[in-house]
C-alpha positions in Angstrom: -10.6 -70.0 -66.7 -12.4 -67.3 -68.8 -12.4 -63.8 -67.6 -15.5 -62.2 -65.9 -16.6 -60.2 -69.0 -16.4 -63.4 -71.1 -18.5 -65.3 -68.6 -21.1 -62.4 -68.5 -21.4 -62.5 -72.3 -22.2 -66.2 -72.1 -24.9 -65.6 -69.5 -26.5 -62.9 -71.6 -26.7 -65.1 -74.8 -30.0 -64.6 -76.6 -31.1 -67.9 -78.2 -33.4 -66.0 -80.6 -36.5 -68.1 -79.8 -39.9 -66.6 -80.3 -43.4 -67.9 -81.0 -44.2 -68.2 -84.7 -47.5 -69.2 -86.2 -47.4 -71.9 -88.8 -44.2 -73.5 -87.7 -45.6 -77.0 -87.1 -48.3 -78.9 -88.9 -51.5 -79.5 -86.9 -51.6 -76.1 -85.2 -55.1 -75.4 -86.4 -56.2 -78.8 -85.2 -54.7 -78.1 -81.8 -56.5 -74.7 -81.6 -59.7 -76.4 -82.5 -59.2 -79.1 -79.8 -58.4 -76.5 -77.1 -61.4 -74.3 -78.1 -63.6 -77.4 -77.8 -62.2 -78.3 -74.4 -62.9 -74.7 -73.3 -66.5 -74.9 -74.6 -67.1 -78.2 -72.8 -65.6 -76.7 -69.6 -67.9 -73.7 -69.8 -70.9 -75.9 -70.4 -69.9 -78.0 -67.3 -69.6 -74.8 -65.3 -73.1 -73.7 -66.3 -74.4 -77.1 -65.0 -72.3 -76.8 -61.8 -73.7 -73.3 -61.2 -77.3 -74.4 -61.7 -76.9 -77.4 -59.3 -75.1 -75.2 -56.7 -77.8 -72.5 -56.9 -80.5 -75.2 -56.5 -78.7 -76.7 -53.4 -78.3 -73.2 -52.0 -82.0 -72.5 -52.4 -83.1 -75.9 -51.1 -80.8 -75.5 -48.1 -82.1 -72.1 -47.4 -85.8 -73.1 -47.6 -85.4 -76.4 -45.7 -83.3 -75.0 -42.9 -80.3 -77.1 -43.9 -77.5 -74.8 -43.1 -74.8 -77.2 -44.3 -76.5 -77.5 -47.7 -76.9 -73.8 -47.9 -73.2 -73.2 -47.2 -72.2 -75.8 -49.7 -74.5 -74.3 -52.3 -72.9 -70.9 -51.7 -69.4 -72.3 -52.0 -70.3 -74.2 -55.2 -71.8 -71.1 -56.8 -68.7 -69.0 -55.9 -66.4 -71.7 -57.3 -68.4 -72.0 -60.5 -68.4 -68.2 -60.9 -64.7 -68.2 -60.5 -64.2 -71.0 -62.9 -66.4 -69.2 -65.5 -64.2 -66.1 -65.0 -61.0 -68.0 -65.5 -62.3 -69.9 -68.5 -63.5 -66.7 -70.2 -60.3 -64.8 -69.4 -57.9 -67.6 -70.1 -56.9 -66.4 -73.6 -56.4 -62.8 -72.4 -54.4 -63.8 -69.3 -52.0 -65.9 -71.4 -51.7 -63.2 -74.0 -51.0 -60.6 -71.3 -48.3 -62.6 -69.6 -46.8 -63.7 -72.9 -46.5 -60.0 -74.0 -45.1 -59.1 -70.6 -42.6 -61.9 -70.8 -41.5 -60.9 -74.3 -40.5 -57.5 -72.9 -37.9 -59.0 -70.5 -34.4 -58.6 -71.8 
């Protein structure tokens, strides 16, 4: 059985893996696809927000408390989704940079 220092050296082994641009073919296509998905999602959120605001207004003016509450929830969820979609690149970059500092 190996000694304790030898086992600790094996646990601390650095595989030397880090993200590198241009390593695989098709990276630009993948970026384009992800950007397009993000654009479609943002457009869908705009539609969801418009519908939610209309339901909120209709519920308020018609006395439909359930419709008003659902419109508020939908508007809040759509705003949160817009925030997440807009910040997705920054969030991933932040945690990637934070993770690369762990040694």
